[in-house]
Structure formats: structure tokens, C-alpha cells
C-alpha positions in Angstrom: 34.7 117.5 -47.0 33.5 120.3 -46.5 35.0 124.2 -47.9 37.5 124.3 -44.3 38.9 121.7 -44.4 40.7 122.9 -47.8 42.4 125.5 -45.6 43.2 123.6 -42.1 43.5 119.6 -41.4 40.2 118.3 -40.0 42.7 117.7 -36.3 42.6 120.6 -36.1 39.0 121.3 -37.4 37.4 119.0 -34.3 39.7 119.9 -32.1 38.4 123.4 -32.4 34.4 122.5 -32.5 35.0 120.4 -28.9 36.4 124.0 -27.7 33.4 126.0 -28.9 31.1 123.1 -27.6 33.7 123.3 -24.0 32.5 126.6 -23.9 29.0 126.3 -23.3 28.9 125.6 -19.9 32.7 127.4 -19.4 30.7 130.3 -20.2 28.1 129.6 -18.4 30.0 129.0 -15.3 32.2 132.1 -15.5 29.2 134.3 -16.1 27.2 133.0 -12.9 31.0 133.2 -11.1 30.8 137.3 -12.0 27.3 137.3 -11.2 28.0 136.2 -7.8 30.9 138.0 -7.4 29.2 141.4 -9.0 26.8 140.9 -6.2 29.2 141.8 -3.2 31.0 144.9 -5.1 29.8 148.3 -3.9 31.6 150.5 -6.6 30.9 151.0 -10.2 34.7 150.6 -10.9 35.0 147.1 -9.1 31.8 146.1 -10.6 33.3 147.0 -13.7 37.0 145.5 -13.1 35.8 142.4 -12.5 33.8 142.7 -15.8 36.0 143.2 -17.9 38.9 140.3 -16.2 35.8 137.4 -16.8 35.0 139.2 -20.2 39.3 138.6 -20.6 38.8 134.7 -18.9 35.7 134.3 -21.9 38.2 134.8 -24.7 40.8 132.5 -22.9 39.0 130.2 -22.0 38.4 128.1 -25.4 41.6 129.0 -26.6 43.1 127.2 -23.3 41.4 124.3 -24.0 42.1 123.9 -27.2 45.5 123.7 -26.6 44.5 120.9 -23.9 42.7 119.3 -25.9 45.4 119.2 -29.0 48.2 118.1 -26.0 45.8 115.1 -25.0 45.3 113.9 -28.8 49.3 114.3 -29.3 50.2 112.4 -25.5 47.9 109.2 -27.1 50.3 108.8 -30.2 51.4 104.6 -30.0 54.7 104.4 -28.9 55.6 102.5 -32.3 55.7 106.6 -33.7 59.0 106.3 -32.0 62.0 106.4 -34.2 63.2 102.6 -35.1 65.1 101.0 -37.5 63.9 100.5 -40.6 62.9 97.0 -40.6 61.0 97.5 -37.6 59.7 100.8 -38.2 55.8 100.5 -38.3 55.9 102.2 -42.3 57.3 99.0 -43.3 55.3 96.8 -41.6 51.7 95.9 -43.6 49.0 98.6 -42.9 45.7 97.2 -40.8 42.7 99.3 -41.7 40.0 100.8 -39.7 37.1 98.4 -39.1 34.7 101.2 -40.0 34.4 102.1 -43.7 36.0 105.1 -45.2 32.6 106.8 -45.9 31.6 105.7 -41.9 34.6 107.5 -40.6 33.8 110.8 -42.6 30.7 111.0 -42.0 31.1 110.4 -38.4 33.0 113.6 -38.1 30.6 115.9 -40.5 28.7 117.4 -37.7 31.8 118.7 -36.0 32.9 120.2 -39.5 29.6 121.6 -39.9 29.3 123.4 -36.3 32.9 125.0 -37.2 31.6 126.4 -40.9 28.8 127.9 -38.7 30.7 129.3 -36.1 32.8 130.8 -38.7 29.9 132.2 -41.0 28.4 134.3 -38.0 32.1 135.7 -37.2 32.3 137.1 -40.7 29.2 138.2 -41.3 29.3 139.8 -37.3 32.6 141.3 -38.7 31.8 142.5 -41.5 29.2 144.7 -38.7 31.5 146.1 -36.7 33.6 146.9 -39.2 31.2 149.2 -41.3 30.3 150.6 -37.4 33.9 151.2 -37.5 34.8 153.1 -40.6 31.4 154.9 -40.1 33.0 156.3 -37.1 36.4 157.0 -38.5 34.3 158.8 -41.2 32.3 160.5 -38.3 36.0 161.6 -36.8 37.3 163.4 -40.0 34.1 165.3 -40.9 34.7 169.3 -40.8 32.6 170.3 -37.9 32.2 173.3 -36.5 34.5 174.4 -33.3 32.3 175.3 -30.4 32.4 179.0 -29.3 35.3 180.9 -27.3 33.7 180.6 -23.7 32.5 176.7 -24.4 35.8 175.8 -25.4 37.6 177.7 -22.5 35.6 175.0 -19.9 36.3 172.2 -22.2 40.3 172.9 -21.7 39.5 173.7 -18.0 37.7 170.4 -17.4 40.7 169.1 -19.4 43.3 170.5 -17.1 41.4 169.5 -14.1 41.2 166.1 -14.9 44.3 166.2 -15.7 43.9 164.8 -19.8 47.4 165.1 -21.5 46.2 164.0 -24.9 45.2 166.3 -28.2 41.3 166.6 -27.8 39.0 168.6 -30.3 36.3 169.8 -29.1 32.9 171.2 -32.1 29.5 171.6 -32.3 26.6 169.7 -35.5 23.5 169.5 -35.8 24.2 165.8 -37.4 24.3 164.6 -33.4 21.8 164.5 -30.8 23.9 163.4 -27.7 27.3 164.3 -27.2 29.6 161.3 -28.0 33.4 161.2 -28.2 34.7 159.6 -32.1 38.6 158.6 -32.7 40.7 156.5 -30.8 44.1 157.7 -31.3 42.8 161.3 -31.9 39.8 161.9 -29.9 37.1 164.3 -30.8 34.2 165.1 -29.0 30.6 166.4 -30.5 28.4 168.2 -28.5 24.8 168.9 -30.5 23.8 172.6 -31.0 20.8 171.8 -28.4 22.9 171.1 -25.5 25.4 173.6 -26.1 21.8 176.3 -26.6 19.5 174.5 -24.0 22.0 173.4 -21.0 23.2 175.4 -18.2 27.0 176.1 -17.8 26.7 173.6 -14.7 25.3 171.2 -16.9 26.5 171.2 -19.5 30.1 171.1 -17.4 28.9 167.8 -16.1 28.0 166.7 -19.5 31.8 167.4 -21.1 33.3 165.7 -18.1 31.4 162.3 -18.9 32.5 162.6 -21.9 36.5 163.2 -21.0 36.0 160.4 -18.8 36.1 158.0 -21.7 38.9 159.5 -23.0 40.6 159.6 -20.0 39.5 155.7 -19.1 40.5 154.5 -22.5 37.3 153.2 -22.9 37.0 153.6 -26.6 40.2 150.8 -26.3 38.4 148.4 -24.4 35.4 148.7 -25.9 36.9 147.8 -29.4 37.9 144.2 -27.3 34.7 143.5 -26.3 33.4 143.6 -29.2 36.1 141.4 -30.9 35.3 138.5 -27.6 31.7 139.2 -28.6 32.0 138.7 -32.4 34.6 135.4 -31.3 31.4 133.9 -29.1 28.6 135.0 -30.4 26.5 132.2 -29.5 26.1 132.3 -26.6 24.4 134.3 -24.6 25.8 135.0 -21.5 28.5 136.6 -23.3 25.9 139.2 -24.7 24.8 139.6 -20.8 28.6 140.0 -19.2 29.0 142.7 -22.7 25.4 144.4 -21.8 26.7 144.1 -17.9 30.5 146.4 -18.7 28.5 148.9 -20.9 26.1 149.7 -17.8 28.8 149.8 -15.3 31.3 152.6 -17.9 28.7 154.5 -17.8 27.9 154.5 -14.0 31.8 155.1 -14.1 32.1 157.4 -16.3 28.9 159.5 -14.0 30.4 159.4 -10.9 33.9 160.9 -12.9 31.6 163.9 -13.8 29.9 164.5 -10.6 33.1 164.2 -8.7 34.5 167.3 -10.7 31.4 169.1 -10.9 29.9 168.0 -7.5 26.4 168.5 -8.3 24.7 165.1 -8.8 21.2 167.0 -9.5 22.4 169.3 -12.3 24.0 166.4 -14.2 20.4 164.3 -13.6 18.6 167.4 -14.9 21.0 167.3 -17.7 20.6 163.6 -18.8 17.5 164.3 -18.8 16.6 166.9 -20.7 19.2 165.1 -23.3 16.8 162.6 -23.5 13.9 164.6 -24.3 15.6 166.5 -27.0 16.2 162.7 -29.2 13.6 162.0 -31.4 14.3 158.3 -32.2 11.5 156.0 -31.3 14.5 154.2 -30.4 15.2 156.4 -27.5 11.4 157.1 -26.7 11.2 153.4 -26.2 14.9 153.5 -24.0 12.9 156.3 -22.1 9.9 153.8 -20.5 12.7 151.6 -19.2 16.5 152.1 -20.4 19.4 152.3 -18.3 18.9 156.4 -18.6 16.1 155.9 -16.1 18.3 153.6 -13.5 21.3 156.1 -14.1 19.4 158.8 -13.0 18.0 157.3 -9.6 21.4 156.5 -8.9 22.9 159.6 -8.8 19.5 160.6 -6.6 20.4 158.4 -4.6 17.0 156.0 -4.9 18.2 153.2 -6.4 16.5 150.4 -6.4 18.7 148.0 -5.1 17.8 146.4 -1.1 19.7 143.7 0.9 16.7 141.1 0.3 17.9 141.6 -3.8 21.5 141.1 -3.0 20.1 138.1 -1.5 18.6 136.6 -4.1 21.5 137.6 -6.9 23.7 135.8 -5.3 20.9 132.8 -4.9 21.0 132.3 -8.3 24.4 133.0 -9.1 25.2 130.3 -7.4 22.6 128.0 -8.5 23.3 128.8 -12.1 26.8 128.2 -11.5 26.1 124.4 -10.2 24.3 124.0 -13.3 27.1 125.0 -15.1 29.7 122.5 -13.3 27.0 119.9 -13.5 27.3 120.5 -17.3 30.6 120.7 -17.9 31.4 117.6 -15.4 28.9 115.6 -17.7 30.2 116.7 -20.9 33.5 116.2 -20.1 32.9 112.6 -18.9 31.1 111.9 -21.7 33.4 113.3 -24.2 36.0 110.2 -21.8 33.8 107.8 -22.6 33.7 108.7 -26.0 37.3 108.2 -26.5 37.2 105.1 -24.0 34.9 103.5 -27.1 37.3 104.0 -29.8 39.2 101.2 -30.3 42.8 101.9 -31.2 44.3 100.3 -34.5 45.9 97.0 -34.0 49.7 96.6 -34.1 51.4 95.0 -36.8 52.9 91.8 -36.5 56.8 92.7 -36.4 58.3 89.4 -38.5 55.6 89.7 -41.8 57.6 89.5 -44.6 57.4 92.6 -46.9 56.9 91.0 -49.4 53.4 89.4 -48.2 53.0 93.0 -47.1 51.4 94.1 -50.2 51.5 91.7 -52.9 52.1 94.4 -56.2 55.0 95.0 -58.4 57.0 98.1 -58.0 59.4 99.0 -60.4 62.9 98.1 -59.8 64.9 100.4 -57.3 68.5 100.4 -57.0 69.9 98.3 -54.3 71.8 100.9 -52.0 68.5 102.9 -52.5 65.2 102.5 -49.7 62.2 103.4 -51.5 59.4 104.9 -49.2 55.6 105.7 -50.0 52.9 107.1 -47.8 51.3 104.9 -45.3 48.8 105.6 -46.3 48.7 104.9 -49.9 48.3 101.8 -51.7 51.5 100.2 -51.7 53.4 99.7 -48.4 57.5 100.9 -48.7 59.5 98.2 -49.3 62.9 97.9 -48.1 66.2 97.7 -50.0 66.4 95.5 -53.1 68.5 93.0 -52.7 70.7 91.7 -55.9 69.9 87.8 -54.4 66.5 87.0 -52.9 65.5 84.7 -50.6 63.9 81.9 -52.3 60.8 82.6 -49.7 60.4 86.5 -51.5 60.6 84.3 -54.8 57.7 82.3 -53.7 55.5 84.8 -52.0 52.0 85.2 -52.8 52.2 87.8 -55.9 50.1 87.8 -59.5 50.5 85.0 -61.9 53.6 85.5 -64.2 52.5 86.1 -67.5 54.8 85.7 -70.5 54.8 89.3 -71.7 57.3 91.2 -69.4 55.7 94.1 -67.4 56.5 97.3 -69.0 57.1 100.2 -66.4 54.5 102.9 -65.9 55.2 105.7 -67.9 56.4 109.0 -67.1 53.6 111.8 -66.7 53.9 114.4 -69.2 55.3 117.9 -67.8 54.0 120.9 -69.2 56.4 123.0 -70.9 56.1 126.3 -68.4 55.5 125.5 -64.9 52.2 126.7 -63.4 52.7 129.9 -61.3 52.6 130.4 -58.1 49.8 132.5 -55.9 52.5 134.4 -54.6 54.1 135.0 -58.0 50.8 135.6 -59.4 50.3 138.6 -56.9 53.6 139.7 -57.4 53.3 140.3 -61.3 50.0 142.0 -60.4 52.8 144.3 -57.8 51.8 143.2 -54.9 55.0 142.4 -53.3 55.9 142.3 -49.6 53.1 140.9 -48.3 52.8 139.3 -44.7 51.7 135.6 -44.0 48.5 136.8 -43.1 48.0 139.0 -46.0 48.3 136.3 -48.0 45.9 134.0 -46.5 43.3 136.6 -46.5 44.1 137.8 -50.1 43.8 134.1 -51.1 40.4 133.2 -49.0 39.0 136.4 -50.6 39.6 135.5 -54.3 41.4 138.0 -54.9 43.7 137.4 -58.1 46.2 138.7 -60.1 43.6 139.7 -62.4 41.3 141.3 -60.1 44.2 143.5 -58.9 45.2 144.3 -61.9 42.0 145.5 -63.3 41.8 147.8 -60.2 45.0 149.6 -61.6 43.5 150.3 -64.7 41.4 152.0 -63.7 43.5 154.2 -61.3 42.9 152.9 -58.2 46.0 151.3 -56.1 44.4 150.3 -53.5 47.2 148.5 -50.4 46.2 144.6 -48.9 43.6 145.8 -46.2 42.0 148.0 -49.1 42.1 145.1 -51.6 40.3 142.6 -48.7 37.5 145.2 -48.1 36.8 145.7 -52.1 36.7 142.1 -52.4 34.2 141.6 -49.8 32.1 143.8 -50.6 31.5 142.7 -54.2 32.8 145.9 -55.6 34.0 144.9 -58.8 35.7 146.7 -62.0 32.4 147.1 -63.8 31.0 148.6 -60.6 33.5 151.0 -60.5 33.0 152.1 -64.4 29.3 152.9 -63.9 29.9 154.8 -60.5 32.7 157.1 -61.9 30.4 157.0 -65.4 27.4 158.5 -63.3 29.7 160.4 -60.6 31.9 162.0 -62.4 34.2 161.9 -60.3 37.3 160.2 -59.3 36.4 158.1 -56.9 39.0 155.8 -54.7 39.5 153.0 -52.8 37.8 154.4 -49.1 34.5 155.9 -51.1 33.9 152.9 -53.1 33.5 150.8 -50.2 31.9 153.4 -48.1 28.9 153.3 -51.0 28.8 149.9 -51.5 28.1 149.1 -47.6 25.6 151.3 -47.9 23.6 150.5 -51.1 24.7 153.2 -53.3 23.4 152.4 -56.8 23.8 154.0 -60.2 20.4 154.9 -59.8 19.7 155.8 -56.7 22.9 158.8 -57.2 21.2 159.4 -60.9 17.9 160.0 -58.9 19.4 162.1 -56.7 21.4 164.3 -59.3 18.6 165.0 -61.3 16.5 166.8 -58.5 19.7 169.2 -58.5 21.8 168.6 -54.9 25.6 168.6 -56.2 26.7 165.2 -54.2 30.1 164.3 -53.7 30.8 160.6 -51.8 30.3 162.0 -48.2 27.1 163.7 -49.6 25.3 160.3 -51.1 26.7 157.6 -48.0 25.0 160.1 -45.8 22.1 160.5 -47.7 21.8 156.5 -47.7 22.8 156.2 -44.0 20.1 158.4 -43.3 17.4 157.5 -45.6 17.3 160.5 -47.4 14.5 159.2 -50.7 14.3 161.0 -53.5 10.8 160.9 -53.3 11.5 162.8 -49.8 13.4 165.6 -51.6 10.6 166.2 -54.2 8.2 166.9 -51.7 10.6 169.3 -49.3 11.3 171.3 -53.3 7.4 171.1 -54.2 6.9 172.8 -50.6 9.3 175.6 -52.1 12.7 174.4 -50.0 15.6 174.9 -51.6 17.8 172.3 -50.9 21.4 171.5 -50.5 22.7 167.6 -49.9 23.9 168.7 -46.1 21.1 170.5 -45.0 18.8 167.0 -46.7 21.1 165.2 -44.6 20.1 167.8 -41.3 17.0 167.7 -41.6 16.6 163.9 -41.9 18.3 163.3 -38.8 16.0 165.9 -37.1 13.4 164.4 -38.2 11.7 167.0 -40.2 9.0 165.9 -42.1 7.1 167.8 -45.2 3.7 167.2 -42.8 5.7 169.0 -39.9 7.1 172.1 -42.3 3.1 172.2 -43.7 2.2 172.8 -39.3 4.9 175.3 -38.7 4.2 177.2 -41.4 0.7 177.3 -41.3 1.0 177.9 -37.1 4.0 180.5 -37.4 2.2 182.3 -40.7 6.0 182.9 -42.0 7.7 180.4 -44.7 10.4 178.7 -42.5 13.5 178.0 -44.5 15.4 175.0 -43.6 18.0 176.2 -40.5 14.9 177.7 -38.8 12.4 174.1 -38.8 16.2 172.5 -37.9 16.4 174.5 -35.0 12.6 173.8 -34.3 12.8 170.4 -34.5 15.7 170.1 -31.9 14.3 172.1 -29.7 11.0 170.2 -29.4 9.0 172.8 -31.2 5.6 171.9 -32.1 2.5 173.4 -34.1 0.3 172.4 -30.4 3.0 175.0 -28.6 3.1 177.6 -30.8 -0.9 177.5 -30.6 -0.8 177.9 -26.6 1.4 180.1 -26.5 -0.9 182.0 -29.2 -4.1 181.1 -27.2 -2.4 182.7 -23.9 -2.0 185.9 -25.7 1.6 186.1 -27.4 2.0 186.6 -31.4 5.2 185.0 -31.4 7.3 184.5 -34.9 9.4 181.1 -35.2 13.2 183.0 -33.2 10.4 183.9 -30.3 9.2 180.2 -30.3 13.0 178.7 -29.8 13.9 180.7 -27.6 10.8 180.4 -25.4 11.1 176.5 -25.6 14.8 176.7 -25.0 13.8 178.9 -21.7 10.9 176.6 -20.6 8.5 179.3 -21.4 5.3 176.7 -20.8 1.6 177.7 -20.2 2.0 176.8 -17.1 4.1 179.0 -16.5 2.1 181.8 -18.0 -1.0 181.1 -15.7 1.4 181.1 -12.8 3.3 184.5 -13.4 -0.3 185.8 -14.1 -1.7 184.9 -10.8 1.0 186.7 -8.8 -1.0 189.6 -10.5 1.5 190.8 -13.6 0.3 192.6 -16.2 1.4 193.3 -20.2 3.7 190.0 -19.6 6.4 189.8 -22.9 8.1 186.9 -23.4 11.6 188.5 -22.7 10.1 189.3 -19.5 8.8 186.0 -19.0 12.3 184.9 -19.9 13.6 187.4 -17.1 11.7 185.7 -14.3 12.2 182.1 -15.4 16.2 182.9 -15.1 15.5 184.7 -11.9 13.8 182.1 -9.9 11.6 184.3 -8.5 8.4 182.4 -9.4 10.5 178.8 -8.2 8.8 176.9 -5.0 11.4 177.7 -2.3 12.8 174.5 -0.7 
């Protein structure tokens, strides 16, 4: 009937479809209930626990519904299915067909089948997106980053001891990230951007690192994996996405509280968040600064939350109304389901004393007198009773086909093949895949992994395990693609590299264009370029400006948003032939041509390093004017930085 019926029985698909439909009102009810309970919670940790518990309940709800509906279906089996003597068993009685034509019965189940197929397609698409994200996180964790300075490492280890974290944690710095983050689950890596190390004070950096360590101590990465799995399976319900967003918000609040508890300065931590937000150059972050949770986090840390008692009362009212509406919808849905079942007429029972000869007027081949011939109840022939050597006269006169002078020829036996067809398991075993689990076999079969595909990959020197084979097949990696990429790269690419390149859309043409521009490329570099949107035109424009960039520098400049126009303007403002590292440092710190012109207008001749140092220390034209208003003369940038550090010009509180 549909694609899934080749693998799963229609009864199971129908039960699954009803469970998914029931979750529409169940999910709304659980979300409304969580909304009401969250309004009573005063602490972020309590709200986080309630939200995670609601997410668990959302996952268990359709599972429980599935088994309840299936149990009701099993309970409705008629009593004739019990074990009876052969002469009274319904399998030996004439079958009575349903009053509905077969085509109408099949078409009535099609909407539910299509519903399950649409749900399954959505789950597969979201799973691919999640897998791609997990792969990128793991690749980021395994990259070689520079270690943090010794004083920062000492601070990190001291914080780890104070927070009683006994896990092995790596601390690295990178120009490829804009905000501190944690990569990895079992062996986490704390990545600190260079802008945070150079631009934050000791107290601010301590609070930021404590926030990331709080994520590790709370095992938030594992909860996030569970959350992504639930959002993938129940993606069609808006309540699941709302609850997932609420969990992420409360998770950040919990870590904010942990950071403030360790460092003791909410003001310093709030300033650190605001300063890190300023270093982000992406349009998404600019939009988030206007109304993102970051504003609420800073307001919460500073004690200026917008929540009030009237706002809490309104939340309770809305939650109660939503809960009532969801329960009413669920009651109507369940009631309609039971009415539909009550209106479905059961099949009429067969008469127990009907002679077997009248059940199916078809001549069957003779069987031995002591044998029982059993045929499936759904076939054209009903099972027959044991043949007797002297049939009764009533059986002889039963309605049958008109006798013919010629004897009825027995059906010719079907020709047997010379060799039996090889099973799917045997074919994979012949290709070298043995000791497979049931889940692996099913996944390999669903994705269309054949023995020929496995052999062709092994002939190319790739020895993938079942998971890698499934990933290769999902991404559409063919032997021809492997040969093309190996030929153009001159490298013996493994399965992980091929999967990453295929996911990011790395083609032989893209690699050839980058290689012709003089870039020394490996799999990680070309994948990183494709992720960051590096095009051959971008590299060529940078080369035309005299920048001899390697692959890492190209990726770094693209991440930081260094454009050819920015290079031209900065060179014109400074009068220097700036290299890639200097340009990235200026872009990270937010040094613009306008900022350099303002310093020059104030009487300072600054080069690139001076501009970066002044920007890091917060030297602005307003600060320069305030210093000169106090009568200071012959000021240099070093003196201005010293005044800024001393705080002598700051207003006393």
C-alpha cells in the first residue's frame, strides 16, 4: 500500500498514527501544565528541573498511548480465536467477507499511512541535520588548538578545583570562535576566543570560564542530546519547540547563577557578557542584541527583571486556559475515536454446523487419510478436514463443478531453481560484514546498502564499519565520487573525510579551483572553507591585494568577516601594508577605519598595533576629551591607557 508497509505491518502503522494524533492534545496539555507550574517556581534550577521533566513526559506520552491502543485492539479479538477442536475451529468454517469492498477498505487506511510516512520523513531530515551538527562539534573538539597562557591555565584549574570538577578538561584558545564554548561530551574542551583572553579583565574572564565549567559539572551536553532527540521525534508539535527553548534559557540561567556564586560579582559578569556580545560580527548576533535572551540574562543578573506579580498572575491564567482547552480537545478526540470503533461492524460469526464441503466448492488434491490439510484463512481455499476413505452421501452430493469425462490433472509442481537465492545476511557476510546486530542489519537494508556496494568500497581501500556504511549511503557517496575526490586531491581519503566533504557539498570542481589558487589543502581545510562560505572569488580578491594566505588564514579571515573592502579601508587609514594576522586582530577587537580617523583627529598618530591596544583598553574620543578637560597636556596613548587603568577619571560612586 505504502513504502513503510513493506517493513511494518499495517496494524502497527495504524496504531502509531493514532498515537501521533493523540499527542496533539497530550502535548498541549503537558505544555500548559508546565506553563502553570513554572509560574510558581522562583529559582532557575527548579524551573529547569520542571521543564526537563515535562520533556520526559512528552516523550513517554505517545509511547504509552501506543501500547494502550494496541492492548485495546488485542482485547477486542473475538472468543472464536481461542483454542478449539479442529471440527469447531473457525479456520475450518466458511469465511464471510467484509461488507466493504477491498479497495474501499484499503483507501480508508491510506490517510493514516501517509501521516506516518510524512512523520518518518520529517524525523529523517531532522536527524540528518542533528548528525551533521554533532559531527562538526566532534571535529571541532579534535582540532589542534593553541594552549591558553600559563596564567589563564592556572586560573582555569583553580576554578575547576573550587567547583569540585574531577573530569579531565582541555583549555585552548582559538581565533576561529567568537564566544567561549564547550566542545565534546566525554572529554570536553573549553575553547576561549582570543578576544576574550585579551579584552576581558581577570574578574570577567574568571566568571566566563566558571559559566562554561558549570555546563560540564551539570552534564548539560547529555541533557541537550536527549532534548534534540525528543525535538526530532516530536517535531510536528509547537509545544515541544517552546519547551525546548525554555529549557535552554533556564540552563543558561542556572550556569549564570553558578558563575556568580563562584566569582561573587554579578556586575563584572554582566559586563563580560555585554563585551563578548560586542565582539560578535554576525548578523544573527546583531539581531539577537536587540531582543535576545542575552538582554534578559543581563537584566536578571543586575536585579532589574521585568517580571511582576501581575505578570505572574497573567501567566497562570493563560496556562489554566490552555490546559483546559487541551483537555477538552483530548476528550473530544478520544470520544470520537470510541464512537468510530463502535460504529465499525464486526465480522459475522460463521455457522458452526456448516458442512465443510459447502464452504469452498473447489476440488483440492487428495491428502492422506490421517493428515490435516491447513491453508491460510485469508486464502481462496478454507482449511479442510481430514479426508475419509468412505465419504458420506451428503458430501458426495455437495454443490461442485459439473463432472467431466477427463480426469482433473494435478497442478504441476513449480520448477525449482538450480541454486537457492542467497539471503541478505549471507550476501553481507560474503562481503566481509559479519556479527551484525539486528539494528545494524535493519538500518543497512533500509538505506539500500548491498554486498556489491560494500565490496566496491573495500576495493578502494575503505574499510568502513556498519555505521560508516550507513552514513556513506545516506550522503549518496558512490565509488565514482570516491575515485574523483582521491584523484583530484591526491590523498587517500577515509570514510569520515568523505562524509564530511559530501555533507558540506565539496565537489571536485570546488577543490580544483581552490588548489589552482595555490592553497595547500587537506580534508579538514577544504571542509572548513566550505562551511565558512569561502569562494574562489574571495581568495582571488585577497591575492590581488597582495595577501599570500594559507588555508587556515583564509578560514580565519572569513570567520571574522574580513572583506577586501575592509582591507583597502584599513590600509588607507593606517598607511601600512597590513598582513592577515593584524587584520584579523583589528577585526576581532572592532577596530574600524572610522575609529582610526577619530584617534588621528584627536592628534594621535597610530599604527595598527596602537589602534588594537587602544580599542582593547577602551580608549575612545570621549575619554580623550575628558582627560584633556582636566588640563592634561602632551598625552600619549600609553599615558591614556595608564589613566584608564587607574580609574582616576571615573566618577566616584
